[in-house]
BANUKOL-197194 format. One line per field, with one value per residue: x, y, z of N, C-alpha, C in turn. Coordinates in steps of 0.1 Angstrom, whole numbers, padded with zeros to 4 digits. Last residue first. Example, Ala and Ser with C-alpha at 12.3 -4.5 7.8 and 13.67 -1.06 7.14 Angstrom:
BEGIN
n.xx: 0128; 0132
n.yy: -0022; -0057
n.zz: 0071; 0078
ca.xx: 0137; 0123
ca.yy: -0011; -0045
ca.zz: 0071; 0078
c.xx: 0129; 0132
c.yy: 0000; -0033
c.zz: 0079; 0078
// end
This chain:
BEGIN
n.xx: 0926; 0940; 0961; 0970; 1000; 1006; 1031; 1031; 1058; 1079; 1089; 1121; 1147; 1152; 1143; 1151; 1147; 1124; 1103; 1073; 1057; 1040; 1034; 1019; 1002; 1005; 0989; 0987; 0972; 0956; 0960; 0990; 1005; 1029; 1029; 1013; 1007; 1001; 1026; 1025; 1049; 1047; 1058; 1044; 1030; 0995; 0980; 0964; 0962; 0947; 0947; 0934; 0921; 0911; 0883; 0874; 0865; 0883; 0876; 0855; 0869; 0884; 0866; 0852; 0873; 0882; 0859; 0860; 0886; 0882; 0869; 0884; 0918; 0938; 0952; 0953; 0970; 0996; 1010; 1043; 1054; 1053; 1035; 1019; 0980; 0948; 0939; 0946; 0925; 0916; 0912; 0902; 0904; 0900; 0894; 0890; 0865; 0853; 0832; 0809; 0789; 0775; 0790; 0798; 0778; 0769; 0790; 0791; 0762; 0777; 0792; 0776; 0764; 0784; 0814; 0844; 0867; 0898; 0912; 0928; 0915; 0897; 0876; 0874; 0856; 0864; 0867; 0862; 0850; 0867; 0857; 0861; 0869; 0876; 0888; 0884; 0884; 0888; 0873; 0840; 0831; 0815; 0818; 0801; 0794; 0791; 0803; 0843; 0861; 0868; 0852; 0847; 0863; 0843; 0826; 0842; 0853; 0830; 0805; 0796; 0807; 0834; 0838; 0831; 0848; 0877; 0889; 0885; 0912; 0928; 0915; 0907; 0884; 0896; 0893; 0902; 0906; 0917; 0945; 0952; 0940; 0949; 0983; 0976; 0962; 0977; 0978; 0950; 0939; 0957; 0948; 0923; 0925; 0937; 0917; 0897; 0912; 0918; 0945; 0958; 0948; 0946; 0940; 0938; 0950; 0941; 0944; 0943; 0946; 0958; 0990; 1015; 1042; 1047; 1028; 1046; 1065; 1050; 1045; 1069; 1071; 1057; 1067; 1081; 1075; 1070; 1080; 1074; 1094; 1085; 1055; 1054; 1068; 1053; 1035; 1015; 1007; 0996; 0977; 0963; 0954; 0933; 0913; 0893; 0886; 0897; 0908; 0895; 0899; 0923; 0934; 0963; 0994; 1000; 0985; 0991; 0991; 0991; 0996; 0993; 0994; 0989; 0992; 0983; 0977; 0969; 0957; 0977; 1007; 1035; 1047; 1062; 1051; 1065; 1057; 1039; 1044; 1055; 1030; 1023; 1039; 1039; 1023; 1039; 1054; 1044; 1065; 1090; 1120; 1137; 1150; 1164; 1150; 1171; 1183; 1171; 1166; 1153
n.yy: -0700; -0693; -0668; -0634; -0617; -0585; -0556; -0520; -0500; -0470; -0447; -0435; -0434; -0426; -0436; -0419; -0391; -0395; -0392; -0408; -0425; -0439; -0440; -0459; -0483; -0496; -0521; -0545; -0569; -0557; -0541; -0532; -0528; -0541; -0565; -0579; -0573; -0579; -0565; -0543; -0517; -0490; -0460; -0428; -0406; -0415; -0424; -0456; -0491; -0520; -0543; -0574; -0605; -0631; -0639; -0645; -0626; -0607; -0597; -0584; -0564; -0546; -0535; -0522; -0504; -0490; -0472; -0456; -0445; -0430; -0405; -0389; -0397; -0369; -0344; -0330; -0344; -0371; -0392; -0404; -0440; -0451; -0476; -0476; -0463; -0471; -0465; -0444; -0434; -0452; -0485; -0518; -0549; -0582; -0606; -0649; -0663; -0671; -0650; -0645; -0613; -0600; -0584; -0567; -0553; -0541; -0522; -0509; -0493; -0478; -0462; -0448; -0431; -0417; -0416; -0412; -0387; -0367; -0339; -0320; -0281; -0262; -0273; -0302; -0333; -0364; -0399; -0427; -0451; -0486; -0525; -0550; -0586; -0619; -0653; -0681; -0675; -0642; -0619; -0605; -0575; -0543; -0511; -0487; -0469; -0468; -0475; -0478; -0470; -0483; -0471; -0449; -0421; -0401; -0402; -0409; -0380; -0361; -0359; -0328; -0329; -0327; -0308; -0286; -0286; -0300; -0327; -0357; -0367; -0359; -0378; -0404; -0431; -0462; -0487; -0518; -0530; -0558; -0559; -0552; -0527; -0513; -0508; -0488; -0469; -0453; -0433; -0420; -0416; -0397; -0379; -0371; -0365; -0339; -0327; -0323; -0321; -0329; -0319; -0344; -0381; -0403; -0408; -0441; -0470; -0496; -0528; -0552; -0584; -0604; -0595; -0598; -0590; -0570; -0550; -0539; -0525; -0510; -0488; -0485; -0467; -0447; -0434; -0415; -0393; -0381; -0376; -0351; -0334; -0307; -0304; -0302; -0271; -0245; -0260; -0268; -0256; -0236; -0257; -0262; -0231; -0229; -0252; -0236; -0212; -0206; -0216; -0219; -0198; -0201; -0234; -0249; -0256; -0282; -0307; -0340; -0371; -0388; -0415; -0432; -0466; -0500; -0532; -0562; -0596; -0632; -0654; -0688; -0701; -0689; -0688; -0661; -0655; -0648; -0613; -0595; -0573; -0541; -0511; -0487; -0455; -0430; -0406; -0376; -0360; -0335; -0308; -0296; -0298; -0293; -0315; -0339; -0374; -0399; -0423; -0462; -0486; -0487
n.zz: 1127; 1110; 1117; 1102; 1098; 1090; 1085; 1081; 1066; 1067; 1078; 1063; 1065; 1093; 1121; 1140; 1135; 1103; 1079; 1066; 1052; 1071; 1101; 1123; 1131; 1164; 1180; 1210; 1224; 1257; 1281; 1293; 1319; 1320; 1333; 1324; 1286; 1254; 1228; 1207; 1182; 1169; 1149; 1155; 1154; 1164; 1141; 1142; 1153; 1164; 1189; 1190; 1211; 1220; 1246; 1270; 1283; 1287; 1260; 1269; 1287; 1269; 1254; 1269; 1280; 1261; 1255; 1280; 1275; 1254; 1248; 1236; 1224; 1222; 1218; 1241; 1256; 1243; 1250; 1256; 1265; 1287; 1278; 1248; 1251; 1240; 1223; 1190; 1163; 1141; 1145; 1142; 1161; 1155; 1174; 1170; 1186; 1205; 1212; 1192; 1197; 1216; 1225; 1204; 1196; 1219; 1220; 1194; 1202; 1221; 1204; 1189; 1207; 1221; 1204; 1202; 1187; 1198; 1193; 1186; 1185; 1176; 1161; 1147; 1136; 1140; 1145; 1152; 1141; 1135; 1129; 1130; 1116; 1127; 1127; 1114; 1090; 1086; 1084; 1084; 1098; 1111; 1118; 1137; 1105; 1067; 1049; 1048; 1025; 0995; 0978; 0985; 0986; 0983; 1006; 1026; 1025; 1029; 1041; 1046; 1071; 1072; 1053; 1068; 1091; 1082; 1088; 1085; 1078; 1106; 1119; 1097; 1090; 1075; 1052; 1035; 1004; 0988; 0962; 0941; 0934; 0954; 0945; 0928; 0939; 0956; 0943; 0936; 0962; 0974; 0955; 0957; 0986; 0979; 0961; 0982; 1022; 1045; 1050; 1048; 1043; 1057; 1088; 1088; 1087; 1066; 1054; 1031; 1024; 1015; 0997; 0985; 0990; 0969; 0974; 0994; 0975; 0960; 0987; 0989; 0963; 0966; 0991; 0989; 0979; 1006; 1029; 1055; 1067; 1056; 1059; 1083; 1089; 1070; 1059; 1078; 1091; 1075; 1071; 1093; 1094; 1072; 1083; 1095; 1073; 1046; 1025; 0998; 0984; 0974; 0967; 0978; 0976; 0983; 0997; 1009; 1031; 1056; 1059; 1090; 1076; 1067; 1070; 1053; 1058; 1051; 1071; 1068; 1064; 1038; 1018; 1006; 0970; 0941; 0931; 0911; 0883; 0891; 0894; 0869; 0868; 0894; 0913; 0912; 0944; 0965; 0971; 0986; 0991; 1011; 1023; 1000; 0998; 1009; 0986; 0985; 0991; 1020
ca.xx: 0921; 0928; 0957; 0960; 0997; 1005; 1025; 1033; 1043; 1073; 1086; 1105; 1141; 1159; 1135; 1152; 1163; 1130; 1116; 1074; 1066; 1048; 1035; 1025; 1008; 1011; 0995; 0985; 0979; 0953; 0953; 0984; 0995; 1030; 1036; 1005; 1014; 0998; 1019; 1035; 1036; 1052; 1054; 1056; 1036; 1008; 0975; 0978; 0959; 0956; 0938; 0944; 0921; 0919; 0887; 0883; 0856; 0881; 0892; 0855; 0858; 0888; 0876; 0845; 0867; 0893; 0865; 0851; 0888; 0895; 0862; 0878; 0905; 0934; 0950; 0945; 0956; 0991; 0999; 1035; 1047; 1069; 1043; 1030; 0995; 0957; 0924; 0947; 0930; 0927; 0910; 0907; 0899; 0913; 0894; 0899; 0871; 0863; 0846; 0815; 0796; 0769; 0780; 0807; 0779; 0759; 0788; 0800; 0767; 0765; 0795; 0788; 0755; 0775; 0801; 0831; 0856; 0890; 0905; 0924; 0925; 0914; 0883; 0873; 0861; 0851; 0872; 0865; 0847; 0853; 0862; 0856; 0873; 0867; 0891; 0886; 0873; 0887; 0887; 0847; 0833; 0823; 0816; 0810; 0804; 0786; 0794; 0823; 0856; 0877; 0853; 0833; 0871; 0858; 0821; 0835; 0865; 0840; 0809; 0796; 0793; 0830; 0842; 0822; 0833; 0869; 0895; 0874; 0902; 0930; 0909; 0916; 0888; 0888; 0903; 0894; 0914; 0908; 0935; 0958; 0940; 0941; 0976; 0978; 0955; 0976; 0989; 0961; 0934; 0952; 0964; 0922; 0921; 0947; 0929; 0893; 0912; 0907; 0936; 0963; 0953; 0955; 0949; 0936; 0941; 0944; 0938; 0951; 0934; 0944; 0982; 1006; 1035; 1049; 1025; 1030; 1064; 1054; 1036; 1061; 1080; 1055; 1052; 1085; 1084; 1056; 1087; 1070; 1092; 1099; 1061; 1051; 1069; 1066; 1044; 1027; 1017; 1005; 0979; 0967; 0961; 0944; 0925; 0908; 0882; 0885; 0917; 0897; 0886; 0923; 0926; 0946; 0985; 1002; 0984; 0991; 0991; 0993; 1001; 0992; 0993; 0991; 0988; 0995; 0971; 0984; 0954; 0964; 0996; 1028; 1035; 1065; 1050; 1052; 1070; 1048; 1034; 1057; 1044; 1017; 1030; 1042; 1027; 1025; 1052; 1043; 1054; 1078; 1110; 1134; 1142; 1159; 1153; 1161; 1186; 1175; 1177; 1143
ca.yy: -0710; -0697; -0677; -0641; -0625; -0592; -0565; -0534; -0503; -0483; -0453; -0431; -0439; -0418; -0440; -0437; -0401; -0392; -0394; -0395; -0416; -0449; -0430; -0451; -0483; -0486; -0519; -0532; -0567; -0564; -0556; -0532; -0523; -0531; -0552; -0575; -0580; -0578; -0575; -0542; -0534; -0495; -0475; -0437; -0409; -0406; -0404; -0447; -0476; -0515; -0533; -0570; -0589; -0625; -0633; -0652; -0638; -0617; -0604; -0588; -0573; -0556; -0551; -0529; -0510; -0499; -0481; -0466; -0456; -0443; -0416; -0387; -0402; -0381; -0357; -0321; -0341; -0348; -0388; -0392; -0427; -0438; -0467; -0484; -0463; -0469; -0458; -0452; -0430; -0440; -0473; -0506; -0536; -0572; -0596; -0640; -0659; -0679; -0648; -0656; -0621; -0609; -0591; -0575; -0562; -0547; -0530; -0520; -0507; -0487; -0470; -0461; -0444; -0427; -0408; -0423; -0393; -0380; -0347; -0327; -0295; -0259; -0257; -0297; -0320; -0352; -0387; -0417; -0438; -0475; -0509; -0542; -0570; -0609; -0637; -0676; -0687; -0656; -0615; -0618; -0584; -0556; -0520; -0496; -0477; -0468; -0467; -0484; -0466; -0485; -0483; -0455; -0434; -0402; -0402; -0420; -0392; -0364; -0372; -0338; -0330; -0342; -0322; -0294; -0292; -0295; -0315; -0344; -0366; -0354; -0360; -0399; -0420; -0454; -0476; -0510; -0522; -0552; -0567; -0562; -0538; -0514; -0517; -0501; -0475; -0469; -0434; -0423; -0427; -0411; -0385; -0380; -0375; -0349; -0332; -0331; -0312; -0330; -0309; -0333; -0365; -0404; -0395; -0431; -0465; -0482; -0518; -0539; -0571; -0608; -0592; -0606; -0598; -0585; -0561; -0544; -0538; -0521; -0498; -0494; -0482; -0457; -0447; -0431; -0403; -0389; -0376; -0363; -0345; -0315; -0304; -0313; -0283; -0247; -0252; -0279; -0260; -0231; -0251; -0269; -0236; -0221; -0253; -0244; -0227; -0199; -0211; -0233; -0195; -0190; -0224; -0253; -0246; -0270; -0299; -0328; -0363; -0373; -0407; -0419; -0455; -0485; -0520; -0548; -0583; -0619; -0643; -0677; -0703; -0688; -0694; -0674; -0650; -0661; -0629; -0597; -0583; -0552; -0519; -0497; -0466; -0434; -0420; -0381; -0365; -0347; -0310; -0297; -0305; -0279; -0308; -0326; -0363; -0390; -0414; -0448; -0485; -0492
ca.zz: 1144; 1110; 1113; 1111; 1089; 1100; 1078; 1092; 1068; 1066; 1088; 1065; 1049; 1084; 1106; 1146; 1138; 1115; 1080; 1075; 1048; 1063; 1096; 1118; 1117; 1154; 1166; 1202; 1215; 1242; 1281; 1278; 1315; 1310; 1341; 1333; 1293; 1261; 1234; 1222; 1188; 1176; 1148; 1159; 1142; 1169; 1149; 1140; 1148; 1152; 1184; 1185; 1206; 1215; 1228; 1264; 1279; 1295; 1262; 1257; 1292; 1282; 1249; 1261; 1290; 1263; 1244; 1279; 1287; 1253; 1252; 1243; 1222; 1226; 1207; 1232; 1259; 1247; 1245; 1260; 1256; 1283; 1291; 1259; 1244; 1252; 1232; 1204; 1180; 1137; 1149; 1135; 1159; 1147; 1168; 1176; 1173; 1208; 1222; 1195; 1190; 1204; 1234; 1211; 1189; 1216; 1233; 1198; 1188; 1223; 1218; 1187; 1198; 1226; 1209; 1195; 1200; 1191; 1203; 1175; 1191; 1184; 1160; 1158; 1134; 1143; 1143; 1159; 1136; 1141; 1123; 1139; 1117; 1125; 1127; 1133; 1099; 1080; 1083; 1090; 1088; 1109; 1108; 1137; 1117; 1087; 1047; 1051; 1035; 1010; 0978; 0988; 0988; 0969; 0992; 1024; 1028; 1015; 1042; 1034; 1070; 1074; 1049; 1057; 1093; 1083; 1088; 1089; 1072; 1092; 1123; 1111; 1090; 1085; 1056; 1047; 1010; 0990; 0977; 0947; 0925; 0957; 0954; 0920; 0933; 0964; 0951; 0926; 0954; 0980; 0954; 0948; 0983; 0985; 0957; 0976; 1003; 1035; 1054; 1053; 1040; 1043; 1081; 1086; 1099; 1068; 1065; 1031; 1028; 1013; 1009; 0982; 1000; 0970; 0966; 0999; 0988; 0954; 0971; 0995; 0968; 0955; 0989; 0993; 0969; 0996; 1020; 1050; 1074; 1055; 1044; 1079; 1096; 1084; 1053; 1067; 1096; 1083; 1057; 1088; 1104; 1071; 1073; 1102; 1079; 1048; 1033; 1011; 0990; 0985; 0964; 0977; 0968; 0988; 0985; 1010; 1017; 1054; 1049; 1084; 1086; 1065; 1077; 1051; 1059; 1055; 1064; 1073; 1066; 1056; 1020; 1015; 0986; 0945; 0930; 0924; 0892; 0883; 0897; 0882; 0863; 0883; 0914; 0911; 0933; 0967; 0964; 0989; 0985; 1002; 1028; 1005; 0992; 1014; 0996; 0978; 0983; 1006
c.xx: 0919; 0919; 0945; 0960; 0987; 0998; 1022; 1028; 1043; 1058; 1080; 1104; 1124; 1151; 1142; 1146; 1162; 1143; 1120; 1092; 1073; 1059; 1044; 1026; 1021; 1013; 0996; 0996; 0974; 0965; 0953; 0978; 0983; 1019; 1036; 1014; 1009; 1003; 1017; 1022; 1044; 1041; 1057; 1049; 1045; 1022; 0988; 0977; 0972; 0951; 0950; 0940; 0938; 0918; 0899; 0889; 0862; 0874; 0891; 0867; 0855; 0882; 0882; 0856; 0859; 0885; 0876; 0851; 0872; 0886; 0868; 0876; 0898; 0922; 0944; 0944; 0946; 0974; 0997; 1029; 1043; 1066; 1055; 1031; 1003; 0973; 0933; 0940; 0934; 0933; 0918; 0903; 0910; 0901; 0900; 0894; 0879; 0869; 0856; 0830; 0802; 0777; 0775; 0798; 0787; 0769; 0778; 0797; 0775; 0766; 0790; 0793; 0766; 0766; 0790; 0818; 0845; 0876; 0897; 0920; 0919; 0922; 0895; 0878; 0859; 0863; 0861; 0874; 0854; 0855; 0856; 0860; 0862; 0872; 0879; 0888; 0877; 0881; 0889; 0863; 0842; 0823; 0824; 0807; 0794; 0795; 0788; 0821; 0845; 0871; 0866; 0840; 0857; 0863; 0835; 0828; 0855; 0846; 0821; 0798; 0791; 0814; 0840; 0827; 0824; 0857; 0886; 0878; 0888; 0920; 0914; 0912; 0896; 0890; 0892; 0899; 0900; 0914; 0927; 0949; 0947; 0934; 0962; 0977; 0962; 0961; 0986; 0974; 0945; 0949; 0963; 0938; 0923; 0939; 0938; 0913; 0902; 0901; 0921; 0949; 0956; 0957; 0955; 0939; 0940; 0938; 0946; 0941; 0945; 0937; 0968; 0997; 1021; 1047; 1032; 1026; 1055; 1056; 1036; 1048; 1076; 1062; 1051; 1073; 1082; 1067; 1079; 1074; 1086; 1102; 1075; 1057; 1063; 1069; 1056; 1036; 1026; 1011; 0997; 0975; 0967; 0959; 0937; 0916; 0898; 0877; 0908; 0906; 0885; 0909; 0920; 0944; 0972; 0999; 0990; 0989; 0986; 0994; 1002; 0998; 0990; 0988; 0996; 0987; 0983; 0973; 0964; 0962; 0985; 1011; 1035; 1051; 1058; 1056; 1061; 1051; 1046; 1050; 1043; 1030; 1027; 1033; 1031; 1030; 1043; 1042; 1051; 1065; 1098; 1124; 1138; 1149; 1154; 1166; 1175; 1178; 1180; 1156
c.yy: -0696; -0699; -0677; -0654; -0639; -0606; -0580; -0546; -0521; -0480; -0470; -0447; -0438; -0424; -0428; -0442; -0415; -0394; -0388; -0405; -0407; -0437; -0430; -0442; -0472; -0486; -0509; -0526; -0552; -0561; -0562; -0543; -0528; -0522; -0542; -0562; -0575; -0584; -0572; -0554; -0539; -0511; -0481; -0452; -0413; -0416; -0403; -0435; -0467; -0499; -0525; -0555; -0584; -0613; -0628; -0647; -0648; -0626; -0614; -0599; -0579; -0566; -0552; -0541; -0525; -0509; -0494; -0476; -0463; -0449; -0431; -0400; -0400; -0383; -0368; -0332; -0335; -0351; -0374; -0389; -0415; -0432; -0462; -0472; -0470; -0468; -0465; -0453; -0441; -0437; -0463; -0492; -0524; -0560; -0587; -0624; -0649; -0672; -0659; -0658; -0636; -0619; -0599; -0586; -0575; -0558; -0540; -0529; -0512; -0498; -0482; -0470; -0452; -0440; -0424; -0419; -0403; -0383; -0354; -0344; -0306; -0267; -0261; -0282; -0310; -0340; -0376; -0404; -0431; -0462; -0498; -0529; -0563; -0595; -0627; -0660; -0685; -0668; -0635; -0614; -0591; -0565; -0530; -0504; -0476; -0475; -0462; -0476; -0473; -0477; -0492; -0469; -0445; -0417; -0406; -0414; -0405; -0377; -0375; -0353; -0340; -0340; -0331; -0305; -0298; -0298; -0304; -0334; -0360; -0354; -0357; -0385; -0416; -0441; -0469; -0500; -0516; -0542; -0555; -0566; -0547; -0526; -0521; -0514; -0491; -0472; -0451; -0432; -0432; -0420; -0398; -0383; -0384; -0362; -0340; -0336; -0327; -0322; -0314; -0323; -0356; -0392; -0399; -0423; -0449; -0475; -0508; -0531; -0561; -0593; -0600; -0604; -0601; -0593; -0569; -0552; -0543; -0531; -0511; -0496; -0490; -0468; -0455; -0439; -0417; -0397; -0386; -0366; -0359; -0324; -0313; -0315; -0291; -0260; -0248; -0271; -0271; -0242; -0245; -0265; -0248; -0227; -0242; -0245; -0226; -0211; -0206; -0229; -0214; -0192; -0215; -0235; -0249; -0257; -0286; -0320; -0351; -0367; -0395; -0417; -0443; -0479; -0511; -0541; -0571; -0607; -0635; -0664; -0686; -0691; -0699; -0675; -0662; -0657; -0638; -0610; -0587; -0564; -0533; -0507; -0480; -0449; -0424; -0392; -0369; -0350; -0326; -0298; -0305; -0286; -0300; -0321; -0350; -0378; -0406; -0440; -0470; -0488
c.zz: 1153; 1120; 1116; 1110; 1107; 1092; 1090; 1080; 1074; 1071; 1085; 1077; 1050; 1068; 1097; 1126; 1136; 1119; 1097; 1082; 1057; 1057; 1080; 1108; 1118; 1144; 1165; 1193; 1207; 1239; 1271; 1284; 1305; 1312; 1331; 1338; 1310; 1273; 1250; 1222; 1200; 1174; 1161; 1157; 1150; 1159; 1154; 1148; 1142; 1148; 1175; 1181; 1203; 1206; 1228; 1247; 1268; 1294; 1272; 1256; 1281; 1282; 1258; 1258; 1284; 1273; 1250; 1267; 1283; 1266; 1256; 1252; 1234; 1221; 1207; 1219; 1250; 1248; 1250; 1249; 1258; 1271; 1283; 1269; 1252; 1246; 1246; 1212; 1186; 1153; 1149; 1140; 1150; 1151; 1165; 1169; 1180; 1193; 1213; 1201; 1198; 1195; 1228; 1222; 1194; 1208; 1224; 1210; 1189; 1214; 1222; 1191; 1192; 1217; 1213; 1193; 1193; 1199; 1194; 1182; 1180; 1186; 1164; 1157; 1149; 1141; 1142; 1160; 1144; 1134; 1128; 1136; 1124; 1123; 1125; 1138; 1111; 1089; 1072; 1084; 1091; 1099; 1110; 1127; 1129; 1093; 1065; 1051; 1040; 1024; 0989; 0988; 0991; 0972; 0978; 1011; 1017; 1015; 1032; 1030; 1058; 1075; 1060; 1049; 1079; 1088; 1093; 1093; 1073; 1081; 1114; 1109; 1098; 1085; 1064; 1048; 1025; 1004; 0979; 0956; 0927; 0944; 0958; 0932; 0929; 0956; 0959; 0933; 0942; 0972; 0962; 0944; 0970; 0987; 0965; 0967; 0991; 1024; 1048; 1061; 1050; 1039; 1067; 1085; 1101; 1081; 1068; 1042; 1031; 1016; 1007; 0993; 0994; 0977; 0963; 0991; 0993; 0965; 0967; 0990; 0977; 0956; 0972; 0989; 0972; 0985; 1009; 1037; 1062; 1057; 1043; 1066; 1086; 1087; 1060; 1060; 1085; 1086; 1068; 1079; 1099; 1084; 1072; 1092; 1089; 1060; 1042; 1019; 1006; 0996; 0975; 0969; 0965; 0985; 0994; 0994; 1016; 1035; 1046; 1069; 1080; 1076; 1074; 1061; 1059; 1048; 1065; 1063; 1074; 1055; 1034; 1022; 0995; 0964; 0941; 0923; 0900; 0892; 0891; 0883; 0874; 0880; 0898; 0910; 0929; 0948; 0963; 0983; 0993; 0991; 1022; 1012; 1000; 1005; 1001; 0990; 0978; 0995
// end
């Protein structure tokens, strides 16, 4: 993106600057253009001492020892500018906007993404870090602080265009020792009813923080899986068997990928991992960026 990575001792996320300049006219590709943004993991290095009387002490320890060295949040300003230049019709965020679900972290997310939110509607689902503590989950902190972006109830459905719909899911739950996700029987039953009633000739975009299937060769730790992934995958497979084209968008594993369905890889539908935009690694020395998807009208 035309700038060098900052040294690893940069420990505090910079404040967003002024709004980006107006976007240029985009390439007139037909369809609905969607920006896909993954795990931001915005953080606050110096929370109040009383905020540490929970699992957050583990998250802050990991932040100081590891996460702050690889998440370069100064790159988010350029990401927002680039996303606005695409003139998206919608922005989908796959969760983990925060690191330990602090109010200050949600405020940072609002400030960084505000110019993008002014350019297009945002739909965000919770990640496990957005419900990092039991209090943050019980108080529905993410839904309250990002009420314009986060659906009030899940599963959430809405039309995307003449040929596609969105199904947004919430699999994030607070956990003491691990990061396992769970949809739960109530949400799974509602998903099954939704899929049973919808027209399978319409395409379906599913947005969830957790993957329900990963490509061959990708290791998924047991303590970070979606507990009811097999049940969700079965429902989506059955819907695809009825003729629906399904695109599953997620984050959680900090590694972007796009894999089409094929009999030789065991993937029943298209899977897109939005990755972690500002995370640097050997394969992405300037950050992992974001995704762009154009859905046809048919």
